[in-house]
C-alpha positions, -999 to +999 in steps of 0.1 A: -270+239-187-301+215-182-295+205-142-306+166-152-276+166-180-254+183-154-263+159-127-258+127-151-219+141-158-212+145-119-217+108-117-205+103-150-170+120-134-176+102-102-175+067-116-145+078-136-128+086-109-138+057-087-128+031-113-095+045-116-089+040-084-103+006-082-080-004-107-051+009-088-062-007-054-075-044-075-034-040-084-021-051-049-041-083-047-042-101-080-004-094-085+000-115-051-021-143-064-005-140-097+031-140-083+036-182-083+029-182-119+053-158-131+079-178-112+066-207-132+067-186-164+105-168-159+128-199-153+161-188-143+174-225-154+160-250-177+129-265-159+135-245-129+114-218-117+126-181-112+136-181-073+113-163-049+139-133-041+137-123-079+099-123-077+096-103-051+110-079-074+076-079-088+057-065-057+088-042-046+097-022-071+061-010-070+059-003-037+094+018-039+086+037-069+051+047-053+065+055-016+092+081-033+065+095-057+039+101-038+038+132-021+059+146-056+028+136-078+007+151-054+022+185-054+025+185-092-012+183-088-011+212-069+011+232-093-004+223-131-040+214-121-059+177-110-073+170-139-039+163-167-021+148-138-045+124-126-051+116-166-012+115-168-013+091-141-039+068-155-023+070-192+011+060-177-005+034-157-026+014-190+007+019-208+027+006-179+002-025-179+002-033-214+040-034-207+038-057-180+018-080-199+041-083-229+073-086-210+095-112-224+116-117-191+115-109-154+133-080-152+114-061-176+085-070-158+096-055-128+107-023-144+072-014-165+065-028-125+080+003-113+067+024-143+032+013-132+039+029-098+048+059-115+011+062-130-002+052-095+012+081-076-003+108-101-036+088-095-042+087-062-033+120-046-057+139-072-080+115-073-098+123-038-092+164-048-108+158-083-139+135-066-148+163-040-145+190-071-172+164-092-201+165-067-218+191-047-209+207-010-237+187+004-226+152-012-186+153-002-192+134+027-205+106+010-186+108-020-151+105+005-168+073+021-173+059-015-138+068-026-122+049+009-151+019+005-135+011-026-101-003-014-122-023+004-141-036-026-107-043-045-092-060-014-127-083-012-127-088-053-092-091-059-080-125-048-114-144-069-101-119-095-066-128-101-074-164-094-094-161-126-077-144-149-042-166-138-066-195-149-062-180-184-026-169-181-009-143-153-005-117-181-040-109-179-038-095-144-020-066-164-041-067-190-074-059-175-061-030-164-064-017-205-097-013-212-102-003-178-074+028-190-088+038-220-122+042-210-110+063-181-092+087-202-117+089-229-151+096-205-123+115-181-115+138-209-150+153-209-165+146-182-138+152-151-139+189-137-109+217-142-095+226-109-078+258-099-042+259-096-037+260-056+007+262-056+035+282-076+062+272-057+089+248-057+086+214-063+094+189-031+131+177-032+140+153-059+168+146-049+156+136-016+127+111-035+163+096-050+181+090-018+151+075+000+146+050-033+177+037-031+180+035+006+148+010+004+162-003-026+194-015-009+179-027+024+153-047+004+181-061-012+205-072+013+174-087+026+164-103-002+198-121-016+213-132+021+198-159+017+216-172-014+245-149-002+250-151+033+249-124+056+282-116+060+288-116+022+310-084+011+279-075-011+257-076+014+272-055+038+276-030+010+240-030+003+236-027+038+259+004+043+243+018+012+210+019+029+221+031+058+242+059+048+212+070+021+186+068+052+212+091+072+216+114+041+180+113+033+170+122+072+200+151+070+186+166+041+147+167+048+157+186+080+175+214+063+155+211+032+130+243+021+108+217+005+116+183+018+099+151+005+089+144+037+082+171+068+095+148+091+095+169+116+057+160+119+071+129+138+077+147+167+041+150+175+034+127+201+003+113+183+013+115+148+046+099+154+031+070+172+006+062+146+031+064+117+052+044+140+024+017+141+017+019+105+052+011+093+050-018+119+018-035+107+023-028+070+057-050+075+029-076+092+008-072+069+029-080+038+042-111+054+008-120+060-005-118+022+020-133+004+030-161+024-004-174+028-004-171-010+027-190-013+015-217+013-015-224-006+001-228-038+035-241-034+029-261-003-005-272-005-004-267-045-039-250-048-047-231-080-044-196-080-081-193-082-092-219-050-062-198-035-082-163-044-119-175-029-098-191+000-082-158+008-117-139+004-130-137+041-102-117+057-102-088+030-141-089+028-141-082+063-121-053+064-149-030+050-173-040+074-158-043+105-145-003+095-177+008+091-195-010+121-165+001+140-172+037+128-187+048+160-168+031+185-139+051+175-154+082+181-165+070+214-137+049+225-112+076+209-083+051+183-061+036+210-084+009+220-095-001+187-052-002+173-045-022+206-079-048+199-068-049+163-032-055+171-040-081+192-064-099+169-039-096+140-010-115+165-036-139+174-037-148+133-006-155+130-001-174+159-027-192+148-011-206+117+020-209+132+006-233+157-021-248+127-004-250+097-001-284+080+012-298+051-018-317+046-042-289+033-069-281+061-085-251+053-111-250+084-090-256+111-057-237+098-065-208+071-102-201+081-101-188+117-066-171+111-085-153+079-111-142+105-093-129+132-069-112+106-098-096+088-110-087+119-074-070+131-067-053+100-101-034+097-100-024+135-062-014+130-051+002+095-078+032+090-078+035+124-040+040+121-043+066+099-072+084+113-053+089+144-021+105+129-039+125+105-065+138+126-034+148+153-027+175+126-038+211+121-058+214+086-032+230+068-007+201+075-035+172+071-027+167+035+014+167+040+003+140+070-015+117+049+011+119+023+038+107+045+015+083+062+007+066+028+043+068+014+051+048+051+031+023+044+044+016+010+076+015+023+059-010+051+051-037+022+086-039+004+104-045+041+078-069+049+081-087+018+119-089+017+117-095+055+095-128+040+121-137+017+145-138+040+134-154+065+123-182+039+145-184+016+145-183-022+129-216-029+095-219-013+088-260-006+081-283+022+110-281+039+103-245+048+074-254+066+097-240+101+110-212+080+071-201+078+059-206+115+091-184+122+076-156+096+039-158+115+059-154+147+080-125+134+050-108+122+032-121+154+056-103+177+055-071+153+013-066+158+018-069+192+040-043+188+014-024+171-011-032+202+016-012+226+014+016+198-020+017+204-020+021+241+003+055+235-025+071+208-049+091+236-084+102+221-079+124+193-071+160+202-067+194+186-039+201+209-009+206+186+030+214+199+022+244+170+070+252+179+074+215+159+061+227+127+078+260+119+051+275+091+019+270+111+008+296+124+000+300+164-036+290+160-045+263+140-065+271+112-078+251+080-059+274+051-067+268+013-039+250-005 
């Protein structure tokens, strides 16, 4: 084959993969911006918008399903092949986006969002493996950076893109995925490489996936409905009991199952456990910040979705810049100081909002400083926590640990959205001003806790207590999966 043709095919394959990753990352931002418009479209009563509690399931159905299925889908890719699982994921994501756009009512939209998560779960773990297989060995470091940078690009573009699309109709935030998905599948069938099957063993515990899904959904339901039903209502107590029992059975099953969904003994490794805890706590605060800013701008200041999107750009735009500029500092100083600094800066951002938020729109005094502080804080903290955790694992557990951390991030997003609803209530307006301040103070406290976690994370070390992970050999080595 002509080398120039092969090189071109590699570039097309890389573009196809990165485009699909961009599409799924963009979804988080544009759906948040579009949420108030969805509430106005799906009235719970004549002339009355859907409640924040019911709307929160548009976000949480996606996050819960994604958290439960990431590990299963990744292992499916190892067994069947990365290419078919990736293309199937893009297909499901595209078709479910069409279902979201056509949803006649809120709960049909929620169901379609859960199906979207199935597609995203198949795409995300397989995309990096396919990307690395699509480029020469000497270009793999650059390819990995490009894959990671796509998330930052989507974060920067998402708020504005969401605002522009909502100006037409909120359904366009899902319609936009359809041509991208079709083009990705059509090109992918021609240019994506076929990867070897790397595993023939059993799939991870599917019953465990169901248990953790039910536990998180029950906890979210209790938090979301508590403002309307009351914390001591029998239904709330039942949901909390289901969440507790489901989580307990899941943990017990995971510790005993031969192929658990999550290898929980990894959490006993000091640095990995601390980093995972920090990721969970910080993720809750991040979810509170993101949705509260959207609601404040559109429901309190009565800004349009487009103006809201533009106002939110500085924070996410700073994240990839800060991550890039501090890469050497992480190598020189270790992960802990960056996590601590980032957590304190994010806490300062939330305290700023709690102190200066006003019912009269004042972007330059209120929102912009908070966006800048928060963007720097996220750039220092989020990626560093993931790197600190995964780098502390032996090579043959890195993929497993990465899947666990990504699932933890999705779970924390669900808890964050539900917690915000529990604090603010089901209807948002100027009367909830003090409730928003309470939510920001809670987010600040959570990120101070993240800063404390950073103090416990020492410089990345290869010293691993292998006895904690029974399947690991005595001397950590990298093994092909």
